[in-house]
C-alpha positions, -999 to 999 in steps of 0.1 A, spaced: -628 261 -384 -647 243 -357 -666 224 -383 -634 212 -399 -620 201 -365 -652 182 -358 -651 165 -391 -614 156 -386 -621 141 -352 -649 120 -366 -627 108 -394 -599 100 -370 -623 80 -349 -636 61 -379 -600 54 -389 -593 40 -354 -624 19 -355 -614 5 -389 -580 -4 -377 -594 -21 -347 -618 -41 -368 -590 -51 -391 -569 -63 -361 -598 -82 -347 -605 -99 -380 -569 -109 -383 -570 -124 -348 -601 -144 -355 -589 -157 -388 -558 -170 -370 -579 -190 -346 
């Protein structure tokens, strides 16, 4: 169970990073 939780946390973190990167690239393309 701990292993799954860890994996889930990592995936969530990756997802957040990806969303941030997308937002940033949208911002820079508007400049």
